KOLLUM-453532 format. One record per residue (C-alpha): x, y, z. Coordinates in Angstrom, 1 decimal. Layout:
N
+--------+--------+--------+
|     xx |     yy |     zz |
+--------+--------+--------+
|      X |      Y |      Z |
...
+--------+--------+--------+
//
This chain:
174
+--------+--------+--------+
|     xx |     yy |     zz |
+--------+--------+--------+
|  113.9 |  115.7 |   65.7 |
|  115.2 |  112.4 |   66.7 |
|  114.5 |  111.2 |   70.5 |
|  117.6 |  110.4 |   72.7 |
|  118.0 |  107.4 |   74.4 |
|  117.7 |  107.6 |   78.0 |
|  119.7 |  105.2 |   80.5 |
|  117.0 |  103.9 |   82.6 |
|  119.4 |  102.6 |   85.0 |
|  120.9 |  106.5 |   85.9 |
|  119.6 |  108.2 |   89.2 |
|  118.1 |  111.5 |   88.4 |
|  117.1 |  112.7 |   91.6 |
|  114.5 |  115.2 |   92.0 |
|  113.5 |  114.9 |   88.3 |
|  110.5 |  114.0 |   87.4 |
|  110.6 |  110.0 |   85.4 |
|  111.2 |  109.8 |   81.9 |
|  109.1 |  107.7 |   79.4 |
|  112.2 |  105.5 |   79.4 |
|  112.2 |  105.2 |   83.1 |
|  108.6 |  104.9 |   83.9 |
|  108.5 |  101.8 |   81.2 |
|  111.9 |  100.5 |   82.9 |
|  110.0 |  101.0 |   86.6 |
|  106.9 |   98.7 |   85.1 |
|  108.3 |   95.5 |   85.9 |
|  108.5 |   95.9 |   89.6 |
|  105.0 |   97.9 |   89.5 |
|  102.7 |   95.6 |   87.1 |
|  102.9 |   92.2 |   90.1 |
|  101.2 |   94.8 |   92.5 |
|   98.6 |   96.6 |   90.7 |
|   97.4 |   93.4 |   88.7 |
|   96.9 |   90.9 |   92.2 |
|   96.0 |   94.1 |   94.3 |
|   92.8 |   95.5 |   91.4 |
|   92.3 |   91.2 |   91.3 |
|   91.4 |   91.5 |   95.6 |
|   89.8 |   95.0 |   95.3 |
|   87.2 |   93.2 |   92.6 |
|   87.2 |   90.1 |   95.0 |
|   86.2 |   92.0 |   98.0 |
|   83.3 |   94.1 |   95.5 |
|   82.1 |   90.4 |   95.2 |
|   82.4 |   89.3 |   99.1 |
|   80.5 |   92.5 |   99.9 |
|   77.7 |   91.6 |   97.3 |
|   77.4 |   88.1 |   98.0 |
|   77.2 |   89.0 |  102.0 |
|   74.0 |   89.7 |  102.9 |
|   71.7 |   87.2 |  100.4 |
|   73.9 |   84.5 |  102.1 |
|   74.0 |   85.9 |  105.4 |
|   78.1 |   85.4 |  105.5 |
|   78.9 |   86.6 |  108.8 |
|   82.0 |   88.0 |  108.1 |
|   81.3 |   89.1 |  105.0 |
|   81.7 |   92.5 |  105.2 |
|   84.8 |   92.2 |  107.4 |
|   86.7 |   90.0 |  104.3 |
|   85.4 |   92.2 |  102.0 |
|   86.5 |   95.5 |  103.8 |
|   90.1 |   93.9 |  104.3 |
|   90.5 |   92.3 |  100.9 |
|   89.9 |   95.9 |   99.4 |
|   91.7 |   97.9 |  101.8 |
|   95.1 |   96.0 |  103.1 |
|   94.8 |   93.2 |   99.7 |
|   94.3 |   95.9 |   96.9 |
|   94.5 |   99.6 |   97.9 |
|   97.6 |   99.4 |  100.9 |
|   98.9 |   96.9 |   98.4 |
|   98.9 |   98.9 |   95.3 |
|  100.1 |  101.9 |   97.2 |
|  103.3 |  100.2 |   98.8 |
|  104.3 |   98.3 |   95.4 |
|  103.7 |  100.7 |   92.5 |
|  104.4 |  103.3 |   95.3 |
|  107.9 |  101.4 |   95.6 |
|  108.7 |  101.2 |   92.1 |
|  107.9 |  104.8 |   91.2 |
|  109.8 |  106.2 |   94.4 |
|  112.6 |  104.4 |   94.8 |
|  116.1 |  105.7 |   93.7 |
|  116.2 |  102.7 |   91.1 |
|  113.7 |  100.5 |   89.6 |
|  113.1 |   97.7 |   92.4 |
|  115.2 |   94.3 |   92.3 |
|  113.1 |   91.2 |   90.7 |
|  113.9 |   88.7 |   94.4 |
|  113.1 |   91.4 |   97.2 |
|  110.2 |   92.2 |   94.7 |
|  108.7 |   88.8 |   94.8 |
|  109.5 |   88.3 |   98.4 |
|  106.9 |   91.5 |   98.6 |
|  104.3 |   90.5 |   96.4 |
|  104.8 |   86.5 |   97.9 |
|  104.8 |   88.0 |  102.0 |
|  101.7 |   90.4 |  101.3 |
|   99.6 |   88.4 |   99.8 |
|  100.3 |   85.3 |  101.9 |
|   99.9 |   87.4 |  105.0 |
|   96.4 |   88.6 |  103.4 |
|   95.4 |   85.0 |  102.7 |
|   96.8 |   83.6 |  106.3 |
|   94.5 |   86.5 |  108.1 |
|   91.4 |   85.8 |  106.2 |
|   91.8 |   81.4 |  106.4 |
|   92.8 |   82.4 |  110.7 |
|   89.8 |   85.1 |  111.0 |
|   87.2 |   82.8 |  109.0 |
|   88.8 |   79.3 |  110.7 |
|   89.0 |   81.6 |  114.4 |
|   92.3 |   80.4 |  114.6 |
|   94.8 |   83.5 |  115.8 |
|   97.7 |   81.2 |  115.7 |
|   97.0 |   81.3 |  111.9 |
|   96.1 |   85.0 |  111.9 |
|   99.4 |   85.4 |  114.0 |
|  101.6 |   84.2 |  111.1 |
|   99.6 |   86.1 |  108.7 |
|  100.5 |   89.3 |  111.1 |
|  104.2 |   88.4 |  111.0 |
|  104.2 |   88.0 |  107.0 |
|  102.6 |   91.6 |  106.7 |
|  105.6 |   92.7 |  109.1 |
|  108.4 |   90.9 |  106.8 |
|  106.7 |   92.9 |  103.5 |
|  106.3 |   95.9 |  105.2 |
|  110.5 |   95.8 |  106.3 |
|  110.9 |   95.0 |  102.6 |
|  109.1 |   97.9 |  100.8 |
|  110.3 |  100.2 |  103.8 |
|  113.9 |   99.3 |  103.2 |
|  113.2 |   99.6 |   99.2 |
|  112.5 |  103.5 |   99.4 |
|  115.0 |  105.0 |  101.8 |
|  115.1 |  107.9 |   99.8 |
|  112.5 |  108.8 |   97.5 |
|  113.8 |  110.7 |   94.2 |
|  111.1 |  113.7 |   94.5 |
|  112.8 |  116.8 |   96.1 |
|  109.2 |  117.2 |   96.9 |
|  108.8 |  114.8 |  100.7 |
|  105.3 |  114.6 |  100.9 |
|  105.0 |  111.5 |   98.3 |
|  107.6 |  110.0 |  100.3 |
|  106.1 |  110.9 |  104.1 |
|  102.8 |  109.6 |  102.2 |
|  104.4 |  106.4 |  101.6 |
|  105.3 |  105.6 |  104.8 |
|  102.1 |  107.1 |  106.4 |
|  100.4 |  103.8 |  104.6 |
|  103.2 |  101.5 |  105.9 |
|  103.4 |  103.0 |  109.2 |
|   98.9 |  102.8 |  109.6 |
|   99.4 |   99.3 |  108.5 |
|  102.1 |   98.3 |  110.4 |
|  100.5 |  100.1 |  113.7 |
|   97.4 |   98.4 |  112.6 |
|   98.6 |   94.6 |  112.5 |
|   99.2 |   94.0 |  116.7 |
|   95.9 |   95.8 |  117.0 |
|   94.5 |   93.4 |  115.0 |
|   96.1 |   90.3 |  116.6 |
|   95.2 |   91.5 |  119.6 |
|   91.7 |   91.8 |  118.3 |
|   92.0 |   88.2 |  117.4 |
|   93.5 |   86.4 |  120.0 |
|   90.9 |   88.2 |  122.4 |
|   87.8 |   87.1 |  120.7 |
|   88.9 |   83.3 |  119.5 |
|   92.3 |   82.8 |  121.5 |
+--------+--------+--------+
//
Protein backbone atom coordinates (compact mmCIF):
# COMPACT_ATOMS: atom_id res chain seq x y z
CA UNK A 1 0.00 0.00 0.00
CA UNK A 2 1.43 3.38 -1.00
CA UNK A 3 2.02 5.94 1.68
CA UNK A 4 -0.01 9.12 1.34
CA UNK A 5 1.90 12.43 1.34
CA UNK A 6 0.92 14.97 4.00
CA UNK A 7 1.07 18.74 3.86
CA UNK A 8 3.42 19.66 6.74
CA UNK A 9 2.11 23.22 6.89
CA UNK A 10 -1.41 22.04 7.77
CA UNK A 11 -2.45 22.37 11.37
CA UNK A 12 -3.78 19.18 12.92
CA UNK A 13 -4.63 20.34 16.42
CA UNK A 14 -4.90 17.59 18.97
CA UNK A 15 -3.48 14.89 16.74
CA UNK A 16 -0.02 13.40 17.16
CA UNK A 17 2.58 14.67 14.72
CA UNK A 18 2.95 12.47 11.67
CA UNK A 19 6.39 11.38 10.52
CA UNK A 20 6.31 14.05 7.81
CA UNK A 21 5.32 16.73 10.31
CA UNK A 22 8.16 15.71 12.64
CA UNK A 23 10.62 15.98 9.76
CA UNK A 24 9.14 19.38 8.88
CA UNK A 25 9.66 20.59 12.45
CA UNK A 26 13.23 19.28 12.79
CA UNK A 27 14.84 22.50 11.42
CA UNK A 28 13.24 24.38 14.33
CA UNK A 29 14.45 21.89 16.94
CA UNK A 30 17.97 20.76 16.03
CA UNK A 31 19.86 24.04 16.68
CA UNK A 32 18.56 24.15 20.26
CA UNK A 33 19.22 20.47 20.77
CA UNK A 34 22.75 20.75 19.40
CA UNK A 35 23.81 23.90 21.28
CA UNK A 36 22.04 22.77 24.45
CA UNK A 37 23.84 19.42 24.32
CA UNK A 38 27.19 21.17 23.87
CA UNK A 39 26.39 23.33 26.92
CA UNK A 40 25.60 20.23 28.99
CA UNK A 41 28.88 18.60 27.96
CA UNK A 42 30.78 21.84 28.67
CA UNK A 43 29.12 22.01 32.09
CA UNK A 44 30.27 18.47 32.83
CA UNK A 45 33.82 19.33 31.79
CA UNK A 46 33.82 22.46 33.96
CA UNK A 47 32.58 20.38 36.89
CA UNK A 48 35.34 17.84 36.30
CA UNK A 49 38.13 20.44 36.36
CA UNK A 50 36.75 22.68 39.11
CA UNK A 51 38.14 20.86 42.12
CA UNK A 52 41.60 19.94 40.76
CA UNK A 53 42.15 23.50 39.53
CA UNK A 54 40.57 25.24 42.55
CA UNK A 55 38.17 27.03 40.19
CA UNK A 56 36.09 28.71 42.88
CA UNK A 57 33.08 29.53 40.66
CA UNK A 58 33.35 26.22 38.80
CA UNK A 59 30.36 24.53 40.38
CA UNK A 60 28.16 27.56 39.67
CA UNK A 61 29.38 27.79 36.05
CA UNK A 62 28.85 24.04 35.58
CA UNK A 63 25.33 24.17 37.00
CA UNK A 64 24.44 27.23 34.92
CA UNK A 65 25.75 25.66 31.72
CA UNK A 66 23.89 22.41 32.35
CA UNK A 67 20.59 23.84 33.62
CA UNK A 68 20.18 27.09 31.69
CA UNK A 69 22.49 26.66 28.70
CA UNK A 70 21.47 23.03 28.23
CA UNK A 71 18.28 21.72 29.79
CA UNK A 72 16.22 24.93 29.62
CA UNK A 73 17.40 25.69 26.08
CA UNK A 74 16.53 22.20 24.86
CA UNK A 75 13.18 22.25 26.65
CA UNK A 76 12.18 25.63 25.28
CA UNK A 77 13.58 25.25 21.75
CA UNK A 78 12.56 21.67 21.06
CA UNK A 79 9.27 22.15 22.92
CA UNK A 80 8.42 25.11 20.74
CA UNK A 81 9.25 23.21 17.56
CA UNK A 82 7.02 20.29 18.56
CA UNK A 83 4.13 22.08 20.27
CA UNK A 84 3.49 25.21 18.20
CA UNK A 85 0.56 25.17 15.81
CA UNK A 86 3.00 25.63 12.94
CA UNK A 87 6.73 24.95 12.64
CA UNK A 88 8.87 27.82 13.96
CA UNK A 89 9.67 30.60 11.51
CA UNK A 90 13.45 30.89 10.89
CA UNK A 91 14.01 34.56 11.78
CA UNK A 92 12.33 34.54 15.23
CA UNK A 93 13.96 31.16 15.90
CA UNK A 94 17.40 32.64 15.15
CA UNK A 95 16.64 35.55 17.49
CA UNK A 96 15.75 33.06 20.23
CA UNK A 97 18.86 30.98 19.64
CA UNK A 98 21.21 33.97 19.56
CA UNK A 99 19.50 35.79 22.46
CA UNK A 100 19.48 32.71 24.66
CA UNK A 101 23.10 31.81 24.08
CA UNK A 102 24.28 35.41 24.29
CA UNK A 103 22.46 35.60 27.61
CA UNK A 104 24.21 32.46 28.86
CA UNK A 105 27.65 33.75 27.80
CA UNK A 106 27.09 37.27 29.20
CA UNK A 107 25.77 35.94 32.49
CA UNK A 108 28.76 33.66 32.94
CA UNK A 109 31.22 36.37 31.84
CA UNK A 110 29.60 38.94 34.12
CA UNK A 111 29.75 36.57 37.06
CA UNK A 112 33.37 35.62 36.48
CA UNK A 113 34.41 39.26 35.88
CA UNK A 114 32.48 40.53 38.93
CA UNK A 115 30.48 42.76 36.57
CA UNK A 116 26.81 42.99 37.52
CA UNK A 117 26.23 45.31 34.54
CA UNK A 118 27.33 42.57 32.14
CA UNK A 119 25.20 40.07 34.02
CA UNK A 120 22.23 42.45 33.72
CA UNK A 121 22.66 42.64 29.94
CA UNK A 122 22.61 38.84 29.97
CA UNK A 123 19.39 38.93 32.00
CA UNK A 124 17.77 41.26 29.49
CA UNK A 125 18.78 38.93 26.64
CA UNK A 126 17.22 36.04 28.59
CA UNK A 127 13.91 37.91 28.87
CA UNK A 128 13.97 38.77 25.14
CA UNK A 129 14.41 35.09 24.29
CA UNK A 130 11.71 33.99 26.76
CA UNK A 131 9.17 36.45 25.34
CA UNK A 132 9.88 35.09 21.86
CA UNK A 133 9.65 31.47 23.02
CA UNK A 134 6.32 32.09 24.73
CA UNK A 135 5.02 33.98 21.69
CA UNK A 136 5.93 31.02 19.49
CA UNK A 137 3.76 28.68 21.51
CA UNK A 138 0.66 30.71 22.28
CA UNK A 139 -1.52 27.65 21.95
CA UNK A 140 -0.37 24.09 22.07
CA UNK A 141 -1.36 21.77 19.28
CA UNK A 142 -2.38 19.00 21.67
CA UNK A 143 -5.79 18.62 23.28
CA UNK A 144 -3.95 17.72 26.46
CA UNK A 145 -3.05 20.85 28.40
CA UNK A 146 -0.17 19.45 30.45
CA UNK A 147 2.58 19.74 27.75
CA UNK A 148 1.81 23.44 27.26
CA UNK A 149 1.54 23.96 31.03
CA UNK A 150 4.92 22.26 31.51
CA UNK A 151 6.45 24.41 28.77
CA UNK A 152 5.10 27.59 30.33
CA UNK A 153 6.23 26.47 33.80
CA UNK A 154 9.79 26.07 32.52
CA UNK A 155 9.66 29.58 31.03
CA UNK A 156 8.24 31.01 34.27
CA UNK A 157 10.94 29.34 36.39
CA UNK A 158 13.66 30.91 34.24
CA UNK A 159 11.82 34.24 34.13
CA UNK A 160 11.41 34.39 37.92
CA UNK A 161 14.97 33.27 38.59
CA UNK A 162 16.42 35.94 36.29
CA UNK A 163 15.70 38.99 38.50
CA UNK A 164 16.62 36.97 41.59
CA UNK A 165 20.01 36.21 40.06
CA UNK A 166 20.46 39.83 39.05
CA UNK A 167 19.71 41.08 42.58
CA UNK A 168 22.24 38.58 43.95
CA UNK A 169 24.80 39.72 41.39
CA UNK A 170 24.35 43.40 42.28
CA UNK A 171 24.35 42.62 46.02
CA UNK A 172 27.52 40.57 45.78
CA UNK A 173 29.44 42.80 43.33
CA UNK A 174 27.59 46.12 43.07
